[in-house]
N, C-alpha and C positions, 0 to 999 in steps of 0.2 A: 298552363301557358307560362312561358318564361317571362322574365321582366323585360327583356329586349322586345319580345313580340307585343307585350302589353303597351310599351311606349310607342311602337310603330303603329299599332291599331288606333291608339288615341290620337296620334299625329294625323292619321288618315281621316279619322272622324272629325277632327278639327277643321279640315279643309273640305269635307263632304258637302256642307250647305252651299258653299261658293261654287263647287263643281256642278252640283245639281242645278243651281240657278243658271249657270252659264250654258249647260246642255239644253235646258228648256228654252233659253233665248235663241240658241242656234236652231233647234228643231221647230220652234214656233214662228221664227222669223222667215222672211222671204229670201232664203239662201238656197243655192244649188246643193245637191247631195255631195258634190266634191268638196265644197267649202265646209259643209257640215262635218264630214268625216275627217277632213284635214285638221280643222280647228279642234274637233273632239279628241283626236289622237294626241295632238299637241297639249291639250288641256290635261288629259289623263297622264301623259308622260311627266308634265311639269308637276302635277299633283303627287305622283309617286316619288319623283326625285326630291321634292320638298319634304315629304314625310320621312323619307329615308335620311335626308340631311339632318332633320330635327332629331331623329332617333340616334344617329351617330353623334350628334353634338351632346346629347344627354348621356349616352353610354360610354363614350371614349374617356371622359374624366373619371368615371367610376372604374373603368378597367385600369386606368393609370394608378388610381389610389389603391386598387386591389393588388396590382403588381408591386407597388411600394411596400404595402403591408406584408405581402408574401416574402419580399426580400428581407424585411426586418425580422420576420419570424424565422427565417433561415440564418439570421446572423449577419447579413450583408448590409452594412450601414453606409455604403459608399454611393448609393443611388439617390438622386434628388429629382424632384418634379419641377418642370419648367412652368412658368406662369403663376408662381406663388406670389400673392399680393394680399393686402389687407383691406382693400376698398370694395370687394365684392365677395359673395358667398363662396363661389367655387375657388377663387384664389386664396381665400382665407383657409379653406379646408386643405388645400395643397401646402399652404404655409405651415399649418399646424403639423401636417405629416412630416415635412422637412425638419421642423423643430424637434419633433419626437425622435427622428432619426439621429439628430445631433446629440440629444440627451442620452439616448441608448448607446450611442457610440462612446460618449464620454464615460458612462457607467461601465461599459464593457472593458474599456482600456483600464479604468481604475480597478475593476475586479481582476483583470488579468495581471496587473502589476502587483496587487495585493496578494493574489494567489502565488505568483512567482516568488515574492518576498517570503510568504509563509512557508512555501516548500523549501526555500533555501535555509530559512531559520530552522525548520524541522530537520533538514538534512545535516546541518552543521552543529546543532545543539548537542551537548555531551550528556544527554539522557536518552534512554531507550523509550521510544514512543510506538505504541501499537493501537490500531483500531479494529474492533471486531463487530460483525453484524449481529442480527438477532439470533442467528444459528451458531454464534460463537466461532465464526470463520474469519480468518485474518484478511483485512481489506487494505491496510496501510501499515508500513513499517519504515523507519528511517535508518540511517547508516549505523547509529549506535545500537539499534535493535538488531540489525544484521550481525554486528560484532557480538552482541549478547548471545544470540542463538547460534552463531557460527555458520550461518547459511545465507546465500544471496536472497534478495527479496523475491525474485522471479520463482524460486523454488518453494517459498513459504506461503505466498499469497494464495488464499483459498483453503489453506489447511486449517483444521480445527484447533482450538486452544489446547485441548487435552493432548493432541498429537504433538504440539510444539512444547509441551510441558509448562504451559502458562495458565492452566485451568484454575489454579489457586489464586491467580491474580484477579480473576473475575468474580471471586466469592469472598465473603468475610468483610470486615470493616476496613475502611480506608479513610485517611492514610494510616499505614502501619509499616513496621520494619520486619523483614523476613530474611532468611538466608537462602540464596538461590545460587546455583552453579553457573559460572561463566568461564569459558575457555578452560574447562577442566578443573576449576577450583571454586570453592564456596566463597561467597562474598555477601556482605550485608547490603540490602537494597530497601529503599523506601518505596512503597506502592501507593500511587495516587490514581484515583479512578473517577471518571465523569461520564455522563450520558449526553448524547446529542442525536439529532435526526438528520438523515440524508435521504433525499427523495421520499420523504414521508416515512421511512423505516427507522426503527430505533437502532442505535449503534452505541458502543462503549469505547471510551478512550482510556487507555492504560498507560501511565507514565512510571517508569522505573528509574530511580536515581541511585547511583552508586555511592553509598556512604563509606565504604571501606577506605577509599583513598583519603577522604576528608578526615575520617577518624584516625587513620594512621598519621596524617600530618599533625593533627591536634595532639595526638599522643606523643609524637616526636618532640613537638614544641614544649609540651608539658614536662617531658623528661629533661629537656635541656634547661628549662627554668629551674626545675627541682635540683638538678645536679649543680647548676651554677650557685643556687642559694646554699645548698648543703656544703658544697666545696668551700664557699666563702666563710661560712660560720665555723666549719671544722678547722679550716686553716687558721682562723683567728684564735681558736683555742689551742691548737697544736703548736703554733709557732712559739709562744712563750714557754710552753712545757718543754719543747725540744731544746730551746736555748738554755733554759735553766738546768735541764738534765745534762746537757753537754758541759756546761760550766762546772757543775758538781763532779762530773766524771773526770774532767781534766784535772781538777784540784786533787782528787783522790789518786789519780794516776801519777801525779808528780810527788806523791808521798806527803803532800801538805795536809795539815789537819785544819779544815775550815772551822770558822767560828760557829758556835751553836746558833747564833742569831742568823747567820747566812743559811744554815740548813733549815732553820725554822721558817724564815721568810720565803726561801725557795719552795719548800714543801707547801707553804700556805698558798703561794701563787698557783702551784700545780693543782692543789685541791680546789681552789676557787675556779680556775678555768675548767677543770673536769666537771665541777658542779654546774657551771654555766652551760657546758656542752650537754650535760644530762638534762637540764631544764629545756634546752632547745629541742632535743629529740623528743622529750615528753610533750612539748607544745605541738610539734609536728604530728606526733601520734594522735593527740587530741583532735587536731584539725582534720586528720584523715579518717577518724573513726566517729564522726558525728552520727548519732543514731537517728532513725526515722522519727519524725514527730508523732507523739501520741495526742491526737486532736480531741479537744473537749471545749465546751464554752468557757471563755475567759472574760471576766469583767475588767475592761481596760482601766476604769476609774480606780478600782481597788489595786490593780497591778501597778499603775503609775504612781499612786501615793506610796505604796510599799517601796518601790525602787527609789523614789525621791527621799524617803526617810532613811535609806541606807547610806546616803551620801552625807558625811559629817563635816567635810571641809568647807562647804558652801551651801546655803539654803537654795533649794531648787523650787522655783515658783510653778505652781499648778495653774494653768490658764484655761482649763475646761472643767466643767462639773457635770456635764450630761452623762447619764448612764449609757454605756455602749458595750455590747458584747461581740466577741469575735471567736471563731473556731480556730484554736491553736493549741500548741503544746505550752502549758503555762511555764514550765521550767526553762525551756529553750527561749521563749519570748522574754522571760525575766532576765536571762543572761544577756540577750541582745540589748535590752534597754539599759542594763547596768553598764555595758560597754559604751553605749552612746552617751549616757549621762556622765560617765567617768571622763571620757574624752572632752566633753563640753566643759566640765568643771576645770580640767587641766588648762584648757584654753582661756577660760574666763579668769582664772587666777593670775594669768600673765598680765592682764590689763585692769584687773579690779572690777570687772563687769559681772553680770549675772547669767543665770541659765533658766530657761523656761521650757516647760513640758506641756504639750497640748495634743488633743485628739479630736476626731470628728468624722462624719461620713463624707465621702467624696466620690462621685461618679460610680455608684454601685460597688463601692469599696470602702475600706476604713483606712484613714490616714492618721499617722501619729508623727509629730514633729518634736525634735529637740533642738532648741535654738540657744546660741550663746553669743556673748558680746566680746569674744576673744579677738585675736589678730586676724582671723580668717585663714583660708587655705592658700598656701603659697605653691604647693605642688599637688595637683589633682590627678596626674597620670598614674601615679604609683600608689594611690590610696588603698586599693584592694589587691596589691601584690603581696603574696605571703612573705612574712618576716621583714617587710620593709617598714621602718619606723623612724621617726624624727626625735623620739624621746630617748634620753640616755639610758633609761632602765626599761624601755618598752620591748615587748616580745614580737610585735609585728603581726600578730594573728587575730587581734580583737576585731578589727573591721572585716577581715576575711571570714572569720567565724560568724560574725553577725550577718553578713550577706548570704552565707550558706544557709543560715537558719531562715532568713527571709525567703529565699528561693525555694527551700524545702517546703515552705507553707504556701507556695504559689504566689508570693509577693515580690516586691522590689525594695531595695535600699539604695538611696542616693545621698550624696553629700555635696553641697555647693555653698559658695559664699553668698551672704545676704545682699540683697540689692538696695535695701532701704537704709542700711547702716553697716558698720563694721561688725564682722563676726561670721559665723557659719551656721547653717541649718541642716540637720540630718532628717531625711524624710523617709518614713517607713510606710509602705502601702501594702495592705493585706486584703484578700478577697472578703467582701462583705457577707 
């Protein structure tokens, strides 16, 4: 029996005692048959009408709520129920359904806007994005992916990764850099991969970033910087050599016999500038041929005391005594510390201050600091520019070489002015 019929039967049963009592009074009383049948039919009709009205009163709100929930399930959030109120049970139920429709409508609009934004970002971003289902069939591709494969998305969707030449992107470690063809030429691409679920099924997201353009731009800028530095240094050496050579040539051409002192001084200048140019090229070759570090356990306390003992111009204070070991190339790390301590002593001698060397653990790493009481850093932008120096006899490669050594060990090297007093602090952080 349906719920509607159960409600109707119960409504009829609710009025049955009164109807039976009225019928007994009619048939037992002193009434004519016409009156009995007339009132009996009226009573039965009223009984049926009242039971049907009660059933409708109960079922109609349920049907309204059912229609509203059906509309919400179909995604139609524009329908609202009338009679929603909070001072009775039925009105409260309708009120909650209307509130649910408002919430779902807001969430749907937010989801649609977020989806539209995500699709626009995916479409416009300059990396190739692909999604594959559990059968390695393509389910989504953006414009950069279309350019990468040279085909429209409509033709590629549903194709297998092997058929598209992307099978290797779904295997192996990620992220990694590989060479992949694009538009008929090989390029270097970084593969990133992630997993997600859609409709309960596993999918893979593959992102391909073109590294060739960025690498070419970096290479171009590096060549420009190198040519600018080399040109500057070579011109500084060739200009006096050319001037002196021209003067001596002109003197010989006029038939004059120059003084021996003039020849000697001129040749001395040429020799000095040639030697300076030779030192410059040797320094550059040293900077470009830094070998890979041979890693072994290094006792920082022993290394720091040895480096401090090498500096004879000024005593270097050792501010730590805790034994601490780090995996590094001892020779390269010693050269790095020598450069830092030498720079700190140079600065401290200008002001009559001191130099302090300390080390210790810091956030799963090892930190070593060289602190001086010098005048501080006036120019920080060019500290690690090759061959840039503020010292009259400086080569401009000490800090660059030191940073290369630090980065080759997976660490960092920074220089900054002290905040508590005048001076500079060099901070070397190496993996612990």
